[in-house]
C-alpha positions in Angstrom: -23.6 -6.5 -9.9 -21.0 -6.9 -7.2 -21.0 -4.4 -4.3 -18.3 -1.6 -4.2 -16.0 -0.8 -1.3 -15.4 3.0 -1.2 -12.5 4.2 0.8 -11.9 7.8 2.0 -8.8 9.6 3.2 -10.9 11.8 5.5 -13.9 10.8 7.6 -15.5 14.1 6.8 -15.7 13.1 3.1 -17.2 9.7 4.1 -20.0 11.5 6.0 -20.5 13.9 3.1 -21.1 11.0 0.7 -23.4 9.2 3.2 -25.5 12.3 3.4 -25.7 12.5 -0.4 -26.9 8.9 -0.4 -29.5 9.3 2.3 -32.4 8.4 -0.1 -30.8 5.0 -0.8 -29.4 4.5 2.7 -30.6 0.9 2.7 -28.1 0.1 0.0 -25.1 1.5 1.8 -23.3 -0.1 4.7 -20.8 1.6 7.0 -18.0 -0.8 8.0 -16.3 0.4 11.1 -13.0 -0.9 12.5 -13.0 -2.9 15.8 -11.6 -1.3 18.9 -8.1 -2.8 18.6 -7.5 -0.9 15.4 -10.0 1.9 15.5 -7.4 4.5 16.6 -5.4 3.9 13.4 -7.6 2.9 10.4 -10.7 4.5 8.9 -14.1 3.1 8.3 -15.3 2.5 4.8 -18.5 2.2 2.9 -19.9 -0.9 1.0 -22.2 0.5 -1.7 -24.7 -1.8 -3.3 -26.0 -1.4 -6.9 -29.1 0.7 -6.1 -26.9 3.4 -4.5 -24.1 3.5 -7.1 -25.6 6.3 -9.2 -25.9 8.4 -6.0 -22.3 7.7 -5.2 -21.1 8.9 -8.6 -23.2 12.0 -8.4 -21.6 12.8 -5.0 -18.1 12.4 -6.6 -19.1 14.6 -9.5 -20.2 17.2 -7.0 -16.8 17.2 -5.5 -16.6 14.4 -2.9 -13.0 13.1 -2.6 -12.4 9.4 -2.3 -9.2 7.4 -1.9 -10.5 4.8 -4.3 -13.2 2.2 -5.0 -12.7 -1.6 -5.4 -15.0 -4.6 -5.7 -16.2 -5.9 -2.3 -14.8 -9.1 -1.1 -15.8 -10.9 2.1 -13.3 -10.3 4.9 -10.8 -13.1 5.5 -11.7 -15.2 8.5 -9.8 -14.0 11.5 -8.1 -11.2 9.5 -7.5 -9.1 12.7 -7.1 -11.9 15.2 -3.2 -12.0 15.3 -3.0 -8.3 16.2 -3.9 -8.4 19.8 -4.7 -5.3 21.9 -3.0 -2.0 21.1 0.1 -1.2 23.1 -0.5 0.9 26.1 2.9 2.6 26.5 5.9 3.8 24.4 6.4 6.8 22.1 4.5 7.1 18.8 7.0 7.6 16.0 4.4 7.5 13.3 1.6 10.0 14.1 -1.6 10.0 12.1 -1.9 7.7 9.1 -4.5 7.8 6.3 -5.3 5.8 3.2 -4.6 8.2 0.3 -5.1 5.7 -2.5 -6.6 2.2 -3.1 -7.0 0.2 -6.3 -6.6 -3.4 -7.6 -3.0 -4.6 -7.9 -1.8 -4.4 -11.4 0.0 -7.7 -11.4 -2.8 -9.5 -9.4 -6.2 -7.8 -9.9 -7.8 -9.9 -7.2 -5.6 -8.2 -4.6 -5.4 -4.6 -3.6 -2.6 -2.0 -3.5 -2.8 1.1 -1.4 -0.8 4.2 -0.4 -0.8 5.2 3.2 0.2 8.7 4.2 2.3 8.9 7.4 2.3 12.2 9.4 5.9 11.9 10.8 9.1 11.2 9.1 9.8 7.5 9.9 13.1 7.2 8.0 15.1 7.3 11.2 13.6 3.9 12.1 14.8 2.2 8.9 18.3 1.2 10.2 16.6 -0.4 13.2 14.1 -2.3 11.1 17.1 -3.2 8.8 18.7 -4.9 11.9 15.5 -6.7 12.9 14.1 -7.9 9.6 16.7 -10.1 7.8 15.0 -10.5 4.5 14.2 -6.9 3.8 15.6 -4.4 1.3 17.2 -1.2 2.6 18.3 1.7 0.4 19.8 4.4 2.6 20.1 6.8 -0.3 16.3 6.8 -0.9 15.7 6.3 1.9 13.4 3.4 1.5 12.8 0.2 3.3 11.0 -2.8 1.7 9.9 -6.0 3.3 7.3 -8.8 3.1 4.5 -9.0 5.7 3.4 -12.5 4.9 2.3 -12.3 1.3 2.0 -8.5 1.4 4.7 -6.3 -0.1 5.4 -3.2 2.0 7.6 -0.3 0.7 8.3 2.4 3.3 9.2 5.9 2.4 9.8 8.7 5.0 6.2 9.9 4.9 4.3 7.2 3.1 4.0 3.4 2.6 3.1 1.7 -0.6 1.5 -1.7 0.1 0.6 -4.4 -2.4 -1.0 -7.9 -2.4 -3.6 -7.0 0.3 -6.6 -9.4 0.0 -9.4 -7.1 1.0 -10.1 -4.0 3.2 -10.0 -5.6 6.6 -6.7 -7.2 5.6 -5.6 -3.7 4.7 -6.7 -2.6 8.3 -4.6 -5.4 9.7 -1.6 -4.6 7.5 -1.6 -0.9 8.4 -1.9 -1.6 12.1 0.8 -4.2 12.0 3.1 -1.7 10.1 2.5 1.1 12.6 3.1 -1.2 15.6 6.3 -2.7 14.0 7.7 0.8 13.4 6.8 2.0 17.0 8.2 -1.2 18.5 11.5 -0.8 16.8 11.7 2.9 17.7 10.9 2.2 21.4 13.5 -0.6 21.6 16.2 1.3 19.6 18.5 1.6 22.7 18.8 -2.2 22.7 19.1 -2.6 18.9 22.4 -2.1 16.9 21.2 -0.2 13.8 22.3 -1.6 10.5 23.1 1.2 8.0 24.4 -0.8 5.1 22.4 -1.2 1.9 20.7 -4.6 1.4 18.8 -5.8 -1.6 16.3 -8.7 -1.4 13.8 -7.8 -4.1 13.5 -10.7 -6.7 13.6 -10.5 -10.5 10.1 -11.9 -10.6 8.8 -9.2 -8.3 10.0 -6.6 -10.9 8.9 -8.8 -13.9 5.4 -9.0 -12.6 5.0 -5.2 -12.8 6.4 -4.9 -16.4 4.3 -5.0 -19.6 5.5 -8.6 -20.3 5.2 -8.1 -24.0 8.9 -8.6 -24.9 8.8 -5.6 -27.2 12.6 -5.2 -27.0 12.3 -1.4 -26.8 14.7 -1.4 -23.8 17.3 -3.3 -25.8 16.8 -6.6 -24.0 15.4 -9.7 -25.6 12.7 -10.2 -23.0 11.0 -8.3 -20.1 12.5 -11.0 -17.8 16.0 -10.1 -19.0 15.2 -6.4 -18.5 14.0 -7.1 -14.9 17.3 -9.0 -14.2 19.4 -6.2 -15.6 17.4 -3.6 -13.6 18.0 -5.6 -10.4 21.7 -5.8 -11.1 21.9 -2.0 -11.8 22.7 -2.6 -15.5 19.5 -1.0 -16.8 17.5 2.2 -16.2 13.9 1.9 -15.4 12.9 4.7 -17.9 14.2 2.5 -20.7 10.9 0.6 -20.5 9.4 3.1 -22.9 5.9 1.5 -23.1 5.6 2.3 -19.3 7.4 5.7 -19.5 5.6 7.6 -22.2 3.9 4.7 -24.1 0.6 2.8 -23.9 1.4 1.1 -20.6 1.7 4.1 -18.4 -0.9 2.7 -16.0 1.9 0.3 -14.8 4.3 3.1 -13.8 3.3 3.7 -10.2 3.5 0.1 -9.2 6.9 -0.4 -11.0 8.3 2.8 -9.4 7.2 1.5 -6.0 8.9 -1.9 -6.3 12.2 -0.5 -7.7 12.4 2.4 -5.3 14.2 0.1 -2.8 17.0 -0.5 -5.4 17.9 3.1 -5.9 17.8 2.8 -9.7 
């Protein structure tokens, strides 16, 4: 069977699980971040099949994990474009931690994760709005959504929902790049004219990919694609997708809520 990647919100929980798997330590690998990202992102475990039962026993005993996903080999050069960490400037973000990781609902060979952010970063959103022309800004949320390459990043005051991450070292890279982008905008704010107006750049297909895609018509539209278009235009309400909200597709709800949060619907 394929190996598992196990991610933890707290390093103490990782160490607790490692101790619980001491008898099968040869089947467990600790993957630590390199120096340029080690101050921001946590290590994780790769658990091979012989250690899997010990892992589940540790979880049953109360160990808390952020999630587990199938292991994929790191992308070549996943962290190369980051460069060294900045040596000056204020930190607008504070501590970050991975609170949740799972396969993407729309693309199960990619990952989605939730990153908790210690400080309220919503004050940076108008500056990011001025710097990133293809982003979505909802000042009423407030939320700020943008693409980091193929990755979708949805920022809230104290968390980020990130989708389309390829594997965990790509997650390290994405989190580090996000923190540096926020801090860079904040430290340059005196030279940036903030843009406070609402902008919408999310596409119909982005919403559609997170719907059940069964064309059940419970929402009153002929197709899920039509529902996505009406949602984007503000002519539908998200809770009208009753299979997701109270039906047999509730597992889609979190991903759908994350993508439409930037619309204010």
